[in-house]
A tleap script that builds the chain and sets N, CA, C and O, in Angstrom:
source leaprc.protein.ff14SB
mol = sequence {
  NMET LYS ILE ALA TYR GLN ILE GLN LYS GLY
  HIE LEU ARG VAL SER GLU ILE HIE GLU ILE
  TYR TYR GLU VAL CYS GLY ASN ILE ASN GLY
  GLU PRO TYR LEU PHE VAL HIE GLY GLY PRO
  GLY ALA GLY PHE SER GLU ASP ASP LYS ARG
  PHE PHE ASP PHE LYS LYS HIE LYS VAL ILE
  PHE PHE ASP GLN ARG GLY ALA SER LYS SER
  LYS PRO PHE GLY CYS ILE GLU ASN ASN THR
  THR GLN ASP LEU VAL GLU ASP ILE ASN LYS
  LEU LEU ASN HIE PHE SER ILE GLN LYS ILE
  ASN ILE PHE GLY GLY SER TRP GLY THR THR
  LEU SER LEU ILE PHE CALA
}
set mol.1.N position { 9.272 41.569 -47.283 }
set mol.1.CA position { 9.409 42.223 -46.430 }
set mol.1.C position { 8.146 41.996 -45.552 }
set mol.1.O position { 7.042 42.343 -45.974 }
set mol.2.N position { 8.286 41.471 -44.453 }
set mol.2.CA position { 7.447 41.520 -43.131 }
set mol.2.C position { 7.001 42.695 -43.047 }
set mol.2.O position { 7.853 43.571 -43.192 }
set mol.3.N position { 5.344 43.221 -42.756 }
set mol.3.CA position { 5.196 44.256 -42.383 }
set mol.3.C position { 4.903 44.442 -40.724 }
set mol.3.O position { 4.189 43.625 -40.142 }
set mol.4.N position { 5.467 45.492 -40.072 }
set mol.4.CA position { 5.839 45.467 -38.394 }
set mol.4.C position { 4.472 46.116 -38.123 }
set mol.4.O position { 4.035 47.096 -38.725 }
set mol.5.N position { 3.912 45.505 -37.228 }
set mol.5.CA position { 2.755 46.266 -36.486 }
set mol.5.C position { 3.129 47.454 -35.708 }
set mol.5.O position { 3.262 46.911 -34.611 }
set mol.6.N position { 3.349 48.493 -35.538 }
set mol.6.CA position { 3.988 49.597 -35.182 }
set mol.6.C position { 3.050 49.932 -33.594 }
set mol.6.O position { 1.855 50.194 -33.731 }
set mol.7.N position { 3.414 49.916 -32.704 }
set mol.7.CA position { 2.630 50.167 -31.325 }
set mol.7.C position { 2.745 51.448 -30.890 }
set mol.7.O position { 1.805 52.044 -30.364 }
set mol.8.N position { 4.406 52.180 -31.162 }
set mol.8.CA position { 4.460 53.447 -30.739 }
set mol.8.C position { 5.674 53.996 -31.366 }
set mol.8.O position { 6.653 53.253 -31.447 }
set mol.9.N position { 5.741 55.206 -31.822 }
set mol.9.CA position { 7.025 56.069 -32.408 }
set mol.9.C position { 7.182 57.242 -31.314 }
set mol.9.O position { 6.268 57.357 -30.497 }
set mol.10.N position { 8.241 58.087 -31.247 }
set mol.10.CA position { 8.463 58.953 -30.725 }
set mol.10.C position { 10.149 59.402 -30.409 }
set mol.10.O position { 11.062 58.788 -30.963 }
set mol.11.N position { 10.358 60.330 -29.633 }
set mol.11.CA position { 11.911 60.839 -29.679 }
set mol.11.C position { 11.547 61.086 -27.883 }
set mol.11.O position { 10.662 61.700 -27.288 }
set mol.12.N position { 12.779 60.226 -27.429 }
set mol.12.CA position { 13.252 60.450 -25.965 }
set mol.12.C position { 14.406 61.191 -25.596 }
set mol.12.O position { 15.500 60.632 -25.517 }
set mol.13.N position { 14.228 62.624 -25.321 }
set mol.13.CA position { 14.988 63.503 -24.755 }
set mol.13.C position { 16.041 62.586 -23.797 }
set mol.13.O position { 15.608 62.392 -22.662 }
set mol.14.N position { 17.217 62.061 -24.063 }
set mol.14.CA position { 18.405 61.707 -23.165 }
set mol.14.C position { 19.310 62.374 -22.909 }
set mol.14.O position { 20.282 61.696 -22.575 }
set mol.15.N position { 19.541 63.820 -22.898 }
set mol.15.CA position { 20.542 64.871 -22.536 }
set mol.15.C position { 20.143 66.008 -22.970 }
set mol.15.O position { 19.307 66.099 -23.869 }
set mol.16.N position { 20.790 67.216 -22.281 }
set mol.16.CA position { 20.227 68.502 -22.741 }
set mol.16.C position { 20.370 69.053 -24.089 }
set mol.16.O position { 19.944 70.111 -24.550 }
set mol.17.N position { 21.266 67.832 -24.788 }
set mol.17.CA position { 20.791 68.733 -26.314 }
set mol.17.C position { 20.571 67.311 -27.474 }
set mol.17.O position { 20.587 67.493 -28.692 }
set mol.18.N position { 20.379 65.983 -26.870 }
set mol.18.CA position { 19.872 65.081 -27.499 }
set mol.18.C position { 18.792 64.346 -27.293 }
set mol.18.O position { 18.483 63.953 -26.168 }
set mol.19.N position { 17.899 64.006 -28.688 }
set mol.19.CA position { 16.752 63.257 -28.530 }
set mol.19.C position { 16.905 61.949 -28.944 }
set mol.19.O position { 17.432 61.931 -30.056 }
set mol.20.N position { 16.686 60.945 -28.553 }
set mol.20.CA position { 16.785 59.854 -29.591 }
set mol.20.C position { 15.394 59.411 -30.257 }
set mol.20.O position { 14.359 59.283 -29.604 }
set mol.21.N position { 15.491 59.212 -31.520 }
set mol.21.CA position { 14.389 58.629 -32.274 }
set mol.21.C position { 14.049 57.277 -31.726 }
set mol.21.O position { 15.024 56.765 -31.175 }
set mol.22.N position { 12.842 56.458 -31.706 }
set mol.22.CA position { 12.296 55.280 -31.118 }
set mol.22.C position { 11.302 54.924 -32.333 }
set mol.22.O position { 10.899 55.726 -33.175 }
set mol.23.N position { 10.951 53.378 -32.239 }
set mol.23.CA position { 10.166 52.962 -32.584 }
set mol.23.C position { 9.757 51.583 -31.988 }
set mol.23.O position { 10.604 50.711 -32.179 }
set mol.24.N position { 8.490 51.141 -31.214 }
set mol.24.CA position { 8.085 49.977 -30.806 }
set mol.24.C position { 7.050 49.494 -31.625 }
set mol.24.O position { 5.983 50.042 -31.902 }
set mol.25.N position { 7.716 47.846 -32.161 }
set mol.25.CA position { 6.751 47.231 -33.110 }
set mol.25.C position { 6.640 45.944 -32.767 }
set mol.25.O position { 7.557 45.448 -32.112 }
set mol.26.N position { 5.515 45.156 -33.132 }
set mol.26.CA position { 5.200 43.885 -32.540 }
set mol.26.C position { 3.990 43.745 -31.697 }
set mol.26.O position { 3.145 44.640 -31.665 }
set mol.27.N position { 3.882 42.686 -31.035 }
set mol.27.CA position { 3.604 42.052 -29.791 }
set mol.27.C position { 3.682 42.803 -28.834 }
set mol.27.O position { 4.848 42.971 -28.475 }
set mol.28.N position { 2.538 43.625 -27.942 }
set mol.28.CA position { 2.557 44.464 -26.960 }
set mol.28.C position { 3.290 43.371 -25.907 }
set mol.28.O position { 4.382 43.588 -25.383 }
set mol.29.N position { 2.599 42.329 -25.725 }
set mol.29.CA position { 2.898 41.245 -24.703 }
set mol.29.C position { 3.515 40.152 -24.945 }
set mol.29.O position { 3.295 39.093 -24.358 }
set mol.30.N position { 4.908 40.447 -26.448 }
set mol.30.CA position { 5.699 39.749 -26.578 }
set mol.30.C position { 6.965 39.486 -26.134 }
set mol.30.O position { 7.343 40.386 -25.384 }
set mol.31.N position { 7.736 38.664 -26.280 }
set mol.31.CA position { 9.267 39.258 -25.723 }
set mol.31.C position { 9.891 40.104 -26.146 }
set mol.31.O position { 9.833 40.263 -27.366 }
set mol.32.N position { 10.495 40.741 -25.583 }
set mol.32.CA position { 11.008 41.601 -25.842 }
set mol.32.C position { 12.731 42.261 -26.450 }
set mol.32.O position { 13.712 42.264 -25.707 }
set mol.33.N position { 12.758 42.661 -27.601 }
set mol.33.CA position { 13.754 42.681 -28.057 }
set mol.33.C position { 14.596 44.258 -28.019 }
set mol.33.O position { 13.988 45.236 -27.585 }
set mol.34.N position { 15.511 44.339 -28.335 }
set mol.34.CA position { 15.919 45.840 -28.670 }
set mol.34.C position { 17.377 45.877 -29.619 }
set mol.34.O position { 18.461 45.360 -29.350 }
set mol.35.N position { 16.989 46.664 -30.788 }
set mol.35.CA position { 17.593 46.294 -31.978 }
set mol.35.C position { 18.833 47.552 -31.975 }
set mol.35.O position { 18.482 48.732 -31.949 }
set mol.36.N position { 19.820 47.294 -31.994 }
set mol.36.CA position { 21.165 48.380 -31.936 }
set mol.36.C position { 21.318 48.180 -33.194 }
set mol.36.O position { 21.517 47.090 -33.732 }
set mol.37.N position { 21.231 49.234 -33.709 }
set mol.37.CA position { 21.935 49.606 -35.323 }
set mol.37.C position { 23.681 49.530 -35.466 }
set mol.37.O position { 24.439 49.808 -34.537 }
set mol.38.N position { 23.987 49.225 -36.423 }
set mol.38.CA position { 25.585 49.314 -36.782 }
set mol.38.C position { 25.821 51.241 -37.191 }
set mol.38.O position { 25.033 52.169 -37.007 }
set mol.39.N position { 26.825 51.239 -37.615 }
set mol.39.CA position { 27.157 52.772 -37.941 }
set mol.39.C position { 28.677 52.973 -37.688 }
set mol.39.O position { 29.497 52.464 -38.453 }
set mol.40.N position { 29.116 53.843 -36.429 }
set mol.40.CA position { 27.952 54.819 -36.283 }
set mol.40.C position { 27.676 55.987 -37.309 }
set mol.40.O position { 28.664 56.338 -37.954 }
set mol.41.N position { 26.737 56.507 -37.510 }
set mol.41.CA position { 25.864 57.433 -37.948 }
set mol.41.C position { 24.755 57.177 -38.769 }
set mol.41.O position { 23.932 58.038 -39.082 }
set mol.42.N position { 24.707 55.455 -39.285 }
set mol.42.CA position { 23.731 55.185 -39.913 }
set mol.42.C position { 22.191 55.159 -38.663 }
set mol.42.O position { 22.306 55.823 -37.633 }
set mol.43.N position { 21.316 54.627 -38.831 }
set mol.43.CA position { 20.040 54.856 -38.092 }
set mol.43.C position { 19.757 53.432 -38.523 }
set mol.43.O position { 20.516 52.789 -39.248 }
set mol.44.N position { 18.496 52.937 -37.977 }
set mol.44.CA position { 18.112 51.804 -38.196 }
set mol.44.C position { 17.061 51.892 -39.593 }
set mol.44.O position { 16.727 53.011 -39.981 }
set mol.45.N position { 16.601 50.744 -40.266 }
set mol.45.CA position { 16.038 50.811 -41.617 }
set mol.45.C position { 15.252 49.858 -41.493 }
set mol.45.O position { 15.494 48.956 -40.690 }
set mol.46.N position { 13.928 49.867 -42.420 }
set mol.46.CA position { 13.051 49.161 -42.053 }
set mol.46.C position { 13.038 47.695 -42.662 }
set mol.46.O position { 12.137 46.856 -42.664 }
set mol.47.N position { 14.588 47.647 -43.282 }
set mol.47.CA position { 14.901 46.277 -44.031 }
set mol.47.C position { 15.362 45.581 -42.593 }
set mol.47.O position { 15.286 44.366 -42.405 }
set mol.48.N position { 15.811 46.453 -41.686 }
set mol.48.CA position { 16.158 45.484 -39.711 }
set mol.48.C position { 14.825 45.194 -39.587 }
set mol.48.O position { 14.962 44.816 -38.424 }
set mol.49.N position { 13.861 45.071 -39.749 }
set mol.49.CA position { 12.695 44.860 -39.524 }
set mol.49.C position { 12.617 43.033 -39.339 }
set mol.49.O position { 12.197 42.402 -38.368 }
set mol.50.N position { 13.244 42.454 -40.781 }
set mol.50.CA position { 12.888 41.353 -41.374 }
set mol.50.C position { 13.538 40.451 -40.577 }
set mol.50.O position { 13.787 39.379 -41.128 }
set mol.51.N position { 13.956 40.601 -39.201 }
set mol.51.CA position { 14.872 39.578 -38.349 }
set mol.51.C position { 13.617 39.212 -37.298 }
set mol.51.O position { 13.641 38.156 -36.666 }
set mol.52.N position { 12.797 39.931 -37.200 }
set mol.52.CA position { 12.107 39.549 -36.062 }
set mol.52.C position { 10.478 39.129 -36.561 }
set mol.52.O position { 9.897 39.683 -37.495 }
set mol.53.N position { 10.001 38.215 -35.858 }
set mol.53.CA position { 8.569 37.729 -35.812 }
set mol.53.C position { 7.685 38.655 -35.110 }
set mol.53.O position { 7.621 38.496 -33.891 }
set mol.54.N position { 7.157 39.366 -35.506 }
set mol.54.CA position { 6.142 40.752 -34.716 }
set mol.54.C position { 5.029 39.791 -33.946 }
set mol.54.O position { 4.476 40.167 -32.912 }
set mol.55.N position { 4.786 38.613 -34.516 }
set mol.55.CA position { 3.316 38.031 -33.763 }
set mol.55.C position { 4.019 37.665 -32.361 }
set mol.55.O position { 3.424 37.829 -31.296 }
set mol.56.N position { 5.149 37.227 -32.430 }
set mol.56.CA position { 5.555 37.112 -30.923 }
set mol.56.C position { 6.941 37.782 -30.077 }
set mol.56.O position { 7.481 37.501 -29.007 }
set mol.57.N position { 7.124 38.495 -30.821 }
set mol.57.CA position { 8.217 39.606 -30.380 }
set mol.57.C position { 7.673 41.094 -30.218 }
set mol.57.O position { 7.029 41.592 -31.141 }
set mol.58.N position { 7.932 41.815 -29.031 }
set mol.58.CA position { 7.956 42.907 -28.776 }
set mol.58.C position { 9.202 43.901 -29.436 }
set mol.58.O position { 10.089 43.844 -28.584 }
set mol.59.N position { 9.530 44.509 -30.210 }
set mol.59.CA position { 10.947 45.051 -30.556 }
set mol.59.C position { 10.744 46.594 -30.419 }
set mol.59.O position { 9.712 47.213 -30.681 }
set mol.60.N position { 12.089 47.164 -29.897 }
set mol.60.CA position { 12.161 48.339 -29.761 }
set mol.60.C position { 13.625 48.609 -30.739 }
set mol.60.O position { 14.746 48.130 -30.572 }
set mol.61.N position { 13.193 49.440 -31.668 }
set mol.61.CA position { 14.436 50.052 -32.573 }
set mol.61.C position { 14.681 51.618 -32.261 }
set mol.61.O position { 13.777 52.391 -31.945 }
set mol.62.N position { 15.904 51.932 -32.383 }
set mol.62.CA position { 15.955 53.355 -32.322 }
set mol.62.C position { 17.180 54.112 -32.848 }
set mol.62.O position { 18.148 53.358 -32.762 }
set mol.63.N position { 17.495 55.204 -33.316 }
set mol.63.CA position { 18.278 55.503 -33.914 }
set mol.63.C position { 19.461 56.035 -32.840 }
set mol.63.O position { 18.948 56.478 -31.812 }
set mol.64.N position { 20.439 56.071 -32.848 }
set mol.64.CA position { 21.624 56.551 -31.693 }
set mol.64.C position { 21.710 58.017 -31.818 }
set mol.64.O position { 21.210 58.589 -32.787 }
set mol.65.N position { 22.173 58.493 -31.108 }
set mol.65.CA position { 22.775 59.676 -30.868 }
set mol.65.C position { 22.997 60.378 -32.247 }
set mol.65.O position { 23.965 59.928 -32.860 }
set mol.66.N position { 22.278 61.432 -32.900 }
set mol.66.CA position { 23.461 61.910 -34.234 }
set mol.66.C position { 23.092 61.259 -35.393 }
set mol.66.O position { 23.646 61.667 -36.414 }
set mol.67.N position { 22.028 60.041 -35.544 }
set mol.67.CA position { 21.956 59.070 -36.454 }
set mol.67.C position { 20.598 59.687 -36.832 }
set mol.67.O position { 19.809 60.214 -36.048 }
set mol.68.N position { 20.455 59.536 -38.156 }
set mol.68.CA position { 18.964 59.163 -38.783 }
set mol.68.C position { 17.823 60.239 -38.120 }
set mol.68.O position { 17.982 61.455 -38.011 }
set mol.69.N position { 16.993 59.692 -37.834 }
set mol.69.CA position { 15.684 60.652 -36.830 }
set mol.69.C position { 15.773 61.630 -35.780 }
set mol.69.O position { 15.124 62.626 -35.459 }
set mol.70.N position { 17.353 60.685 -35.108 }
set mol.70.CA position { 17.296 61.469 -33.699 }
set mol.70.C position { 17.760 62.805 -33.736 }
set mol.70.O position { 18.370 63.131 -34.754 }
set mol.71.N position { 17.622 63.547 -32.949 }
set mol.71.CA position { 18.167 65.175 -32.721 }
set mol.71.C position { 19.018 65.133 -31.689 }
set mol.71.O position { 19.098 64.620 -30.573 }
set mol.72.N position { 19.895 66.131 -32.715 }
set mol.72.CA position { 20.187 66.902 -33.586 }
set mol.72.C position { 20.931 65.884 -34.439 }
set mol.72.O position { 21.807 65.093 -34.089 }
set mol.73.N position { 20.322 66.104 -35.782 }
set mol.73.CA position { 21.328 65.255 -36.854 }
set mol.73.C position { 22.316 65.333 -36.935 }
set mol.73.O position { 22.807 66.461 -36.989 }
set mol.74.N position { 23.127 64.198 -36.985 }
set mol.74.CA position { 25.000 64.572 -37.219 }
set mol.74.C position { 25.816 64.916 -35.946 }
set mol.74.O position { 27.044 64.860 -35.883 }
set mol.75.N position { 24.821 65.349 -34.742 }
set mol.75.CA position { 26.206 66.055 -34.305 }
set mol.75.C position { 26.738 64.949 -33.004 }
set mol.75.O position { 26.159 64.068 -32.369 }
set mol.76.N position { 28.017 65.459 -32.992 }
set mol.76.CA position { 28.890 64.607 -32.256 }
set mol.76.C position { 29.270 65.140 -31.078 }
set mol.76.O position { 30.149 64.530 -30.469 }
set mol.77.N position { 28.741 66.320 -30.509 }
set mol.77.CA position { 28.811 66.560 -29.258 }
set mol.77.C position { 28.137 65.754 -28.348 }
set mol.77.O position { 27.039 65.364 -28.745 }
set mol.78.N position { 28.608 65.260 -26.833 }
set mol.78.CA position { 28.697 64.425 -26.062 }
set mol.78.C position { 27.686 63.190 -26.471 }
set mol.78.O position { 26.586 62.776 -26.105 }
set mol.79.N position { 28.687 62.839 -27.438 }
set mol.79.CA position { 28.328 62.012 -27.970 }
set mol.79.C position { 29.382 60.433 -27.906 }
set mol.79.O position { 29.555 59.776 -28.933 }
set mol.80.N position { 29.848 60.117 -26.884 }
set mol.80.CA position { 30.847 58.693 -26.616 }
set mol.80.C position { 30.170 58.021 -26.140 }
set mol.80.O position { 29.301 58.360 -25.336 }
set mol.81.N position { 30.466 56.567 -26.629 }
set mol.81.CA position { 30.102 55.231 -26.115 }
set mol.81.C position { 29.382 55.366 -24.995 }
set mol.81.O position { 28.155 55.349 -25.100 }
set mol.82.N position { 29.992 55.525 -23.715 }
set mol.82.CA position { 29.462 55.835 -22.412 }
set mol.82.C position { 27.852 56.421 -22.659 }
set mol.82.O position { 26.796 56.075 -22.131 }
set mol.83.N position { 28.214 57.670 -23.907 }
set mol.83.CA position { 26.478 58.138 -23.439 }
set mol.83.C position { 25.877 57.370 -24.059 }
set mol.83.O position { 24.803 57.104 -23.521 }
set mol.84.N position { 26.118 56.671 -25.310 }
set mol.84.CA position { 25.252 55.822 -26.041 }
set mol.84.C position { 24.653 54.633 -25.307 }
set mol.84.O position { 23.518 54.158 -25.346 }
set mol.85.N position { 25.472 54.374 -24.795 }
set mol.85.CA position { 25.085 53.145 -23.234 }
set mol.85.C position { 23.998 53.509 -22.583 }
set mol.85.O position { 22.933 52.892 -22.614 }
set mol.86.N position { 24.275 54.793 -21.806 }
set mol.86.CA position { 23.168 55.381 -21.273 }
set mol.86.C position { 22.023 55.310 -21.600 }
set mol.86.O position { 21.049 54.814 -21.033 }
set mol.87.N position { 22.177 55.983 -22.846 }
set mol.87.CA position { 21.024 56.117 -23.683 }
set mol.87.C position { 20.054 54.669 -23.648 }
set mol.87.O position { 18.837 54.558 -23.797 }
set mol.88.N position { 20.903 53.820 -23.440 }
set mol.88.CA position { 20.110 52.171 -23.649 }
set mol.88.C position { 19.416 52.206 -22.740 }
set mol.88.O position { 18.226 51.945 -22.921 }
set mol.89.N position { 19.904 52.548 -21.386 }
set mol.89.CA position { 19.417 52.337 -20.026 }
set mol.89.C position { 18.495 53.259 -19.956 }
set mol.89.O position { 17.640 53.013 -19.104 }
set mol.90.N position { 18.305 54.570 -20.741 }
set mol.90.CA position { 17.041 55.543 -20.275 }
set mol.90.C position { 16.013 55.091 -21.122 }
set mol.90.O position { 14.810 55.234 -20.903 }
set mol.91.N position { 16.623 54.431 -22.288 }
set mol.91.CA position { 15.319 54.094 -23.113 }
set mol.91.C position { 14.617 52.861 -22.290 }
set mol.91.O position { 13.461 53.010 -21.892 }
set mol.92.N position { 15.126 51.988 -22.112 }
set mol.92.CA position { 14.737 50.661 -21.289 }
set mol.92.C position { 13.394 50.919 -19.696 }
set mol.92.O position { 12.330 50.427 -19.321 }
set mol.93.N position { 14.536 52.171 -19.175 }
set mol.93.CA position { 14.110 52.699 -18.287 }
set mol.93.C position { 12.305 53.351 -18.569 }
set mol.93.O position { 11.273 53.075 -17.957 }
set mol.94.N position { 12.538 54.253 -19.709 }
set mol.94.CA position { 11.445 54.811 -20.232 }
set mol.94.C position { 10.051 53.612 -20.763 }
set mol.94.O position { 8.896 53.927 -21.052 }
set mol.95.N position { 10.504 52.584 -20.754 }
set mol.95.CA position { 9.288 51.934 -20.990 }
set mol.95.C position { 9.465 50.500 -19.849 }
set mol.95.O position { 9.133 49.331 -20.047 }
set mol.96.N position { 10.009 51.031 -18.824 }
set mol.96.CA position { 10.381 50.047 -17.533 }
set mol.96.C position { 10.090 48.696 -18.149 }
set mol.96.O position { 9.041 48.058 -18.072 }
set mol.97.N position { 11.459 48.307 -18.912 }
set mol.97.CA position { 12.054 47.330 -19.146 }
set mol.97.C position { 13.157 46.819 -18.158 }
set mol.97.O position { 13.761 47.795 -17.714 }
set mol.98.N position { 13.519 45.928 -17.778 }
set mol.98.CA position { 14.520 45.414 -16.660 }
set mol.98.C position { 15.119 44.139 -17.425 }
set mol.98.O position { 16.220 43.758 -17.028 }
set mol.99.N position { 14.523 43.442 -18.472 }
set mol.99.CA position { 15.066 42.196 -18.586 }
set mol.99.C position { 14.896 42.389 -20.029 }
set mol.99.O position { 13.764 42.825 -20.237 }
set mol.100.N position { 15.795 42.189 -21.467 }
set mol.100.CA position { 15.346 42.458 -22.853 }
set mol.100.C position { 16.954 41.536 -23.341 }
set mol.100.O position { 18.094 41.408 -22.893 }
set mol.101.N position { 16.116 41.042 -24.560 }
set mol.101.CA position { 17.233 40.419 -25.838 }
set mol.101.C position { 17.525 41.341 -26.525 }
set mol.101.O position { 16.697 42.149 -26.945 }
set mol.102.N position { 19.002 41.393 -26.809 }
set mol.102.CA position { 19.307 42.357 -27.462 }
set mol.102.C position { 20.192 41.772 -28.782 }
set mol.102.O position { 21.004 40.853 -28.671 }
set mol.103.N position { 19.941 42.353 -29.838 }
set mol.103.CA position { 20.273 42.072 -31.469 }
set mol.103.C position { 20.791 43.663 -32.110 }
set mol.103.O position { 20.269 44.672 -32.584 }
set mol.104.N position { 22.009 43.195 -31.813 }
set mol.104.CA position { 23.362 44.143 -32.682 }
set mol.104.C position { 23.546 43.532 -34.013 }
set mol.104.O position { 23.104 42.433 -34.347 }
set mol.105.N position { 24.317 44.434 -34.829 }
set mol.105.CA position { 24.924 44.255 -36.031 }
set mol.105.C position { 25.879 45.284 -36.165 }
set mol.105.O position { 25.637 46.469 -35.932 }
set mol.106.N position { 26.726 44.934 -36.457 }
set mol.106.CA position { 28.590 45.803 -36.869 }
set mol.106.C position { 28.639 46.586 -35.615 }
set mol.106.O position { 28.474 46.123 -34.486 }
set mol.107.N position { 28.890 47.858 -35.935 }
set mol.107.CA position { 28.997 48.764 -34.639 }
set mol.107.C position { 27.549 48.032 -33.567 }
set mol.107.O position { 27.865 47.543 -32.483 }
set mol.108.N position { 26.131 48.030 -33.966 }
set mol.108.CA position { 25.688 47.487 -33.096 }
set mol.108.C position { 25.825 46.494 -31.704 }
set mol.108.O position { 25.397 46.555 -30.551 }
set mol.109.N position { 26.699 45.516 -32.516 }
set mol.109.CA position { 27.275 44.588 -31.770 }
set mol.109.C position { 28.177 44.581 -30.210 }
set mol.109.O position { 28.211 44.031 -29.109 }
set mol.110.N position { 28.962 45.816 -31.204 }
set mol.110.CA position { 30.110 46.292 -30.118 }
set mol.110.C position { 29.262 46.648 -28.582 }
set mol.110.O position { 29.214 46.174 -27.446 }
set mol.111.N position { 28.517 48.044 -29.528 }
set mol.111.CA position { 27.729 48.765 -28.102 }
set mol.111.C position { 26.899 47.907 -27.760 }
set mol.111.O position { 26.637 48.319 -26.630 }
set mol.112.N position { 26.088 46.717 -27.949 }
set mol.112.CA position { 25.572 46.044 -27.154 }
set mol.112.C position { 26.650 44.582 -25.974 }
set mol.112.O position { 26.206 43.718 -25.218 }
set mol.113.N position { 27.486 44.785 -26.193 }
set mol.113.CA position { 28.257 43.989 -25.581 }
set mol.113.C position { 28.804 44.917 -24.438 }
set mol.113.O position { 28.938 44.500 -23.287 }
set mol.114.N position { 29.086 46.085 -24.785 }
set mol.114.CA position { 29.728 47.253 -23.845 }
set mol.114.C position { 28.537 47.179 -22.848 }
set mol.114.O position { 28.684 47.009 -21.637 }
set mol.115.N position { 26.960 47.369 -23.680 }
set mol.115.CA position { 26.003 47.608 -22.409 }
set mol.115.C position { 25.908 46.439 -21.890 }
set mol.115.O position { 24.969 46.601 -21.111 }
set mol.116.N position { 26.281 45.226 -21.773 }
set mol.116.CA position { 25.527 43.535 -21.547 }
set mol.116.C position { 26.417 43.761 -20.114 }
set mol.116.O position { 26.429 42.885 -19.250 }
savepdb mol mol.pdb
quit
């Protein structure tokens, strides 16, 4: 398994009750990617990092509302598809990113297509 150079991690408040967990890994000046995990209910995993070349890419991984390290865990209140799309926008705004490559798997593919 590749070792990802972690640049930053934390929680971003996206609503009155929700905070999403994120990690930024790779080259700070690299081509930006957003990884959108499957589920719903699952979060991203260390294994998901195998898809990226961290010498070339800066990748934002995040746990969707209610998933894994996001708070509150398992909460389905105010957790619609539109809320998740808005969270992606808030995450990109938080990092001042206007253009990004999106990599989604399973439910993450659907969410990525709705976002795009």
